[in-house]
C-alpha positions in Angstrom: -10.5 4.2 -18.7 -11.7 4.2 -15.5 -12.0 8.0 -15.7 -13.9 8.3 -18.5 -16.2 5.9 -17.4 -16.7 7.2 -14.2 -17.4 11.0 -16.1 -19.3 9.3 -18.4 -21.6 8.1 -14.6 -21.5 12.1 -13.1 -22.9 13.6 -16.2 -24.9 11.5 -18.1 -27.6 10.0 -16.2 -29.4 12.7 -14.1 -29.9 10.8 -11.0 -26.1 9.9 -10.1 -25.2 13.5 -11.2 -27.8 14.9 -8.9 -27.4 12.4 -5.7 -23.6 13.1 -5.5 -22.2 16.3 -3.6 -19.8 18.5 -6.1 -17.5 18.2 -3.0 -17.8 13.9 -2.9 -17.7 13.6 -6.8 -14.4 16.3 -7.0 -12.7 14.0 -3.5 -14.4 10.9 -6.1 -12.1 12.4 -9.5 -9.0 12.6 -7.4 -8.6 9.7 -5.9 -9.4 8.1 -9.0 -6.8 10.2 -11.0 -4.3 9.7 -7.9 -4.9 6.2 -8.1 -5.4 5.1 -11.7 -2.6 7.7 -13.4 -0.6 9.7 -11.1 0.6 7.0 -8.9 0.7 4.1 -11.5 2.4 6.9 -14.2 5.2 7.7 -11.3 5.9 4.2 -10.8 6.9 3.8 -14.7 9.0 6.9 -14.5 10.7 5.4 -11.8 11.4 2.0 -12.9 11.8 4.2 -16.5 15.2 5.9 -14.8 16.1 3.9 -13.2 16.3 1.4 -16.3 14.4 -1.4 -15.0 11.9 -0.5 -18.2 13.7 0.3 -21.4 10.3 2.5 -22.6 7.0 3.2 -20.7 5.5 0.7 -23.4 7.2 -2.0 -21.1 7.2 -4.5 -24.2 8.5 -7.2 -22.6 6.4 -9.4 -19.8 9.8 -9.0 -17.4 9.1 -5.1 -17.4 5.9 -4.8 -16.8 5.6 -7.4 -13.8 6.6 -5.0 -11.2 4.9 -1.6 -12.4 1.4 -4.0 -12.7 1.9 -5.5 -9.8 2.3 -1.6 -8.0 -0.6 -0.6 -10.6 -2.7 -3.7 -8.8 -2.1 -2.5 -5.7 -2.8 1.1 -6.7 -6.1 0.5 -7.5 -6.7 -1.4 -4.6 -5.5 1.7 -2.5 -8.1 3.4 -4.6 -11.4 0.9 -4.3 -10.3 1.5 -0.2 -10.4 4.7 -0.5 -13.3 5.0 -1.9 -15.5 3.0 0.4 -14.4 5.2 2.6 -17.1 7.6 1.4 -20.1 7.8 1.3 -21.2 6.5 -2.3 -24.4 4.1 -4.1 -22.1 0.8 -4.1 -21.9 0.4 -8.3 -18.9 3.5 -7.7 -17.2 0.7 -5.5 -17.4 -1.9 -7.5 -16.6 -0.1 -10.8 -13.6 0.2 -9.1 -13.2 -3.7 -7.3 -13.7 -4.3 -11.3 -11.1 -2.4 -12.7 -9.1 -3.4 -9.6 -10.0 -7.6 -10.0 -9.0 -7.1 -14.0 -5.5 -5.2 -12.7 -5.1 -8.3 -10.6 -6.1 -10.8 -13.4 -3.5 -9.2 -16.0 -0.8 -8.9 -13.1 -1.1 -13.5 -12.7 -2.0 -13.5 -16.5 1.6 -11.6 -17.1 4.1 -14.0 -15.5 3.5 -16.3 -18.3 1.9 -14.1 -21.1 1.8 -10.6 -22.1 -1.7 -9.3 -22.3 -2.8 -5.8 -24.0 -4.2 -3.6 -20.8 -5.9 -1.0 -23.3 -8.0 -4.0 -24.5 -8.4 -4.7 -20.6 -9.5 -1.3 -20.2 -12.0 -0.5 -23.5 -13.6 -4.0 -22.7 -14.1 -3.3 -18.7 -15.9 0.3 -20.0 -18.2 -1.8 -22.5 -19.2 -4.2 -20.0 -19.7 -1.3 -17.4 -21.8 0.5 -19.6 -23.8 -2.4 -20.8 -24.7 -3.5 -17.2 -25.8 0.4 -16.1 -27.9 0.7 -19.1 -29.8 -2.6 -18.8 -29.3 -2.6 -14.7 -30.5 0.7 -14.0 -32.7 1.4 -17.1 -30.1 4.0 -18.3 -30.4 5.2 -22.2 -26.3 4.5 -22.6 -26.4 3.9 -26.5 -24.4 6.7 -27.5 -21.4 6.6 -25.3 -21.4 2.1 -25.8 -21.2 2.7 -29.1 -18.4 5.3 -28.7 -16.7 2.6 -26.5 -17.1 0.0 -29.0 -15.8 2.2 -31.8 -13.0 3.2 -29.6 -12.4 -0.2 -28.7 -11.7 -0.8 -31.9 -9.4 2.0 -32.9 -7.3 1.0 -30.0 -7.4 -2.5 -30.9 -6.5 -1.9 -34.2 -3.6 0.1 -33.0 -1.8 -2.0 -31.0 -1.8 -4.5 -33.9 -0.7 -2.4 -36.4 2.5 -1.0 -33.9 3.1 -4.8 -33.5 2.6 -4.5 -29.6 0.1 -7.3 -29.5 -0.9 -9.9 -31.7 -4.9 -10.3 -31.9 -5.7 -13.2 -29.2 -3.6 -11.1 -26.4 -6.4 -8.6 -27.4 -9.5 -10.4 -27.7 -8.5 -12.1 -24.6 -8.1 -8.3 -22.6 -10.9 -7.2 -24.2 -12.7 -10.3 -22.4 -11.1 -9.9 -19.0 -11.7 -6.1 -18.9 -15.3 -7.3 -20.0 -16.2 -9.9 -18.0 -14.8 -8.2 -14.4 -16.7 -5.0 -14.7 -19.8 -6.8 -15.9 -19.4 -9.6 -13.7 -18.8 -7.5 -10.9 -21.7 -5.0 -11.3 -24.2 -7.4 -12.8 -23.9 -9.5 -9.6 -24.2 -6.4 -7.6 -27.0 -5.2 -8.8 -29.2 -7.9 -8.6 
C-alpha cells in the first residue's frame, strides 16, 4: 500500500511531480520497493523454506511474530534511508506512519491476530485524506478508489475466514490513525 500511495503522490499532484528530480524519484521507489516488498517477501520465503511458517498467509499469531518484527525493522531502515535524501517532509512522515503501524501490529500480534491488509489500506486512506485537506490537492478519486479497495480487501479477508470483523476494523483504524495522525501533526 505504501508503494501505491507513493505512486499517487508523485503523479497526482503537479507540485510533487515536478519538485523532485527523476533520479531522486527512482531512488525513493527503489528504497520503498526493497524495504517494504522485497526484503519482507524474502524473509517470509526463508521462514517458509525453514518450516517456521506453514504458508505465506501466516495464519497463526505465532507464525506472524518474527516475520512481522523483521518487516518492522525493514520499514525502520527504509525510513532511515529516506531521511538521507532531500525530500519534502511528507515523504518521511508517510514512511514513519507506516513503520509505526507495522510496529503496533507486531505488538498487538503478541496477544491477538490483526489484519495487516486492513492496516495497509487504512493507512493509505488516512494519508490521502491529510494530503487532500492540508495540501489542498483534490484527492477525491483516489480516496474513493481506496475506500472501495478497503471494502474489497476487508470482504475477502472475511470470506476467506482469515479474520473476524473486529480484527479488520481495528486494523483499518490503526492504519488510518497512524498515517493521518503522523501527517496531520507534521504538516500543521
